[in-house]
ZANU-567771 format. One record per residue (C-alpha): residue in three letters; x, y, z. Coordinates in steps of 0.5 Angstrom, whole numbers, plus 500, padded with zeros to 3 digits. Example, Ala and Ser with C-alpha at 12.3 -4.5 7.8 and 13.67 -1.06 7.14 Angstrom:
ALA525491516/SER527498514/
//
This chain:
MET708169397/ASN705168404/THR709167410/LEU708159411/ALA711158404/THR716163404/ASN719160411/ARG718153407/PHE722155401/ILE728158406/GLU728152410/PHE728148403/LEU734152401/THR738152407/ASN737144407/ILE740144400/LEU746149402/SER747145408/LYS748138404/LYS752141399/ARG757144405/GLU757137408/ARG758134402/ARG764138401/LYS767137408/ARG767129406/GLU770130400/ARG776134403/THR776129409/LEU777124404/ASP782128400/SER786129406/LEU786122408/ALA789120401/ILE794126401/HIS797124407/GLN797116406/VAL793114412/GLU793107413/MET789106419/LEU784110422/ILE783109430/ILE777113433/ASP777113440/GLU771114444/ALA767111438/ASN761110442/HIS760118442/LEU759118435/LYS752120432/PHE749114429/GLU749118422/THR757118422/PHE758111422/SER756111415/ASP761116413/VAL766111417/ARG764105413/HIS765109407/ILE772110409/TYR773103410/ASP770101404/ASP774106399/ASP778101395/GLU783107393/LEU784109400/LYS785102403/ILE785104410/SER783100416/VAL778103421/LEU779101428/LEU773103433/VAL775104440/GLY770105446/THR765102451/THR763095448/SER756095450/ARG755102448/LEU758101442/LEU755095440/ALA748098441/ILE750104436/VAL753099431/LYS747094431/ARG742099429/ASP745099422/GLU746092419/GLN751094414/VAL755098419/VAL755092424/ASN757087418/HIS764091417/PHE765092424/LEU764085427/GLU771083430/GLN771085437/PHE777085442/GLU777087449/LEU783089453/ASP782086460/ARG787086466/LEU794084464/GLU797077467/ASP803079471/ILE808077466/GLN805081461/PHE804087466/LYS812087467/GLN813087460/MET808092458/ILE812097464/GLN819095461/ILE816097454/TRP813103456/GLU819105460/ARG824104454/ASP819106448/VAL814111451/LEU817115457/ARG825115454/LEU828118460/PRO835119460/GLU836114465/GLU833107467/SER828108472/LYS827100473/LEU819101474/ALA818093472/SER822091479/GLY822091486/ASP817096490/ASN816100483/LEU812094480/LYS808092487/ILE806100487/LEU804100480/LYS800093480/GLN796096486/ALA795103483/THR793100476/ASN790094478/LYS794092472/LEU790096467/ILE794099461/GLY790106461/ARG791107468/LEU799105467/ASP800110462/MET797115465/ILE801114472/LEU807113468/ARG807119463/LYS805124469/ALA811121473/ALA816122468/ILE813129467/ARG814130474/SER821127475/LEU823131469/LEU820138472/ARG824137478/GLY831136474/GLN831128475/LYS833123470/LYS829118472/VAL822116476/ASP823114483/LYS819111488/ASP817117491/VAL815120485/LEU810114483/LYS807115490/GLU806122489/VAL803121482/ILE798116485/ALA796120491/ALA794126486/SER791122481/LYS786118487/LEU787111484/
//
C-alpha cells in the first residue's frame, strides 16, 4: 500500500472514531440532562458557540422526552447572524428579548430584590435609598449586569471586613476599583 493510500485510510479511521466519540458524548449529555431532570438550559454567550453546536441545541429543544426549555443569551446582532445561517435553528429561536436600562422604579425594585434574595447579608444595607441609590444609578447606568457585579463585590468586601451590611464607603471603593 502506498503512503497516500495509507494516510487516507488512517484519516478515514480517525474520522470514524472521532464521530463515534462525538456521538457518545452527545448521548451522555442527553442522559445527564434527563437524569438530573433539567427543565431549562440557559446558554450564556451563545454567540460564541460554533455553528455546528446549534444543531445539538436544537435537538435538545426538540426532544419530547426531555421537555427542556432552551434560552440563548448573547450579543443580539452576533447571535442572530449565527442563528440565521440555519433555517431550522432560526425557526426554533425566533423570540428575542433585549434587556435595556431599567426605569427608576424598576431599578429601585431590582436593588431591593438583589439585597434581599441574592446578597442576603445579616443586616439590611438600604441600598435602594438615599445616597446609595444615587451612587448605584450613576455607576451602573441602570444596567442589571453592572448592578450585579457591584453589589456582589461590595457584599464580599463588607463581609471580609467583618461588616454585616454594605455601606456607602464600600460601594464607592468597589466602583472606583471596577473603573465604571
